N, C-alpha and C positions, 0 to 999 in steps of 0.2 A: 531722322532717316528718311530719305526720299522714297516715294512709292515706286517700285519697279513694276509698273503695270504690264509690261510685255512679258514678264518673267514669273508671274504669280504662281504657276503650277509646278515650279521647279523646287528641288530640295533646299532647305534653309542654308546649308553649308555653301552651296553655289551662290545663293542670293547674298550672303554675307561677303563672299569674295568679290562679287561684282560691286556691291555697295562700297567696300573698302577701296577698290580701284577708282570708283567714281569720286569718293571723298578726297583721295590723294591726287586727283586730277591725272591719273595714269591710264584710264580706260582707253582713251583715244590712241595712245602710244602702243598699248597692248594689241589693239585691233589692227593698227597699221603694221606692226611686226608680223602678225599672223596672216593678214590679207593685204600685202603690199600692192598687188596688181589691180589696176582699174581696167575698165573695158572701154572700147570705142564704139559701142553699140548705142548710138545717140538718136538715130532716126527710126521712125516706124518701119521703114523699108529694111533697114539693117536688122531690126528686131524680128521682123517677119522671116528673114533669111535664117537668123540664128535659131528661131523656134522650129522652122521647117527642117533644118539640118538635124536637130535633136529628135524630132518626130520621125524622120526617115531612118535614123539610126536605131531607135528603140521601138517605135510603134508604126511600122510600115503599113499595117492593115487598118489602122485607125482612120476615121473620117478626116477628110481634108479640112483645112481651116480657111474660112472666107476672109477673115480679117485678124490681124495681130497688131496691136498698137499700145503705146504708152498712154496712160489716162491720168490726167491731173486731178480728176474728181475722186480718185481712190486715195484713201489715207488710212494708215494703220490704226489710228485712234478710232476710226469709224468701223474698224474690223475688216478692212479689205486691203490686201496687198496685190491681189490679182483676181480675175474672174474668168470663168469659162462659160460662155453662154451658148446654148443649143436652141435654135429656133427651127421649127418645122412648119411649113405652109403647104397648102394644097394649091397648085397652079394647074388649071385645066384638070386633067385626069391623073396628074402625077403628084406625088408627095415630094416636095423639095425641102432639104434641110441644110443648115449651115452652122458652123461652129465659129465662135469669135472669142479670142483671148485678149484680155486687157490686163496690162501690168502697170502698177502704180508708178507714176513718173519719177518718184524719188529714187527708183532703182537705176536711173541714168547715172547717178553719182555713187552708186554702191560698188563694192568689190564684185568682180565678175562671178565669183562663187555664189554670192547671194542672189544675183540675177538668175543664174543657172538653177538654183534651188527653187525659186518661185516659178520659173518656166516649167521645170519638171513637175512641180505640184499641179500646175494647170494642165499640162499634157496628160498626166495620170487620170485626170477627170474625163478625158476622151474615152477611156475604157471603164473606169470605176467612178460612179457618180458620188458615192458616199465616202466619208472619211472612216473607213473600216479597215480591218486587218489586210484585206486584199489590196486596198488602195495604198497603204503604207509599204506593203511588200513590193508593189510595182514601183513606188518612188525609190526604194532602196535598190531595186534592180537597175534603175537608170542612174542612180547616184548612191553608191554604197555609204557615203558619209552624210546622207540626207538629214538624219536627226541632229548630228553635230552642227551642220550648217544652219539648220533651223534655229537651234539655240544661239549660235553666234550671231545670226542675223537679228534675233531679238535683242541681244546685247548691243549690237550696232544701232538699232532703233532707239534703245534707251540712251546711249551716248549721244546720238544725233539730236535727240530732243533737248539735251542739256547744253549743246553748243550754240 
């Protein structure tokens, strides 16, 4: 049995189903049927626009983002799919701050729903710093299927590692 490292905390019945699909070489086809649409958000500029539109829709009063980009240094096995960095500096007599969102470059090839889920996760950090109840409520406000998308994205990562 292959270790399903991205899915460790899920119930055994789900893990068995995913393991069976993997062993029968059907997981990729299952994911393709469920998420057939790919996206054309391939550049950092397009990603910035995509993130800004979601931010404007759900978090109008949240701080602006100085930078949004794909980052090839982030990898799920290292525990990072995206990051939201907040930097505050004193310049003269004023406090200047900036937010920066980085999304793992592997999401260029992911279904749009998974990119959206990661972006929503990072945007939620503009309001809620910790992964607590309020954080996940905000994520579900922006994307009602947030938890299902997170699970499916973990399944996609598992399948992607195998190909």
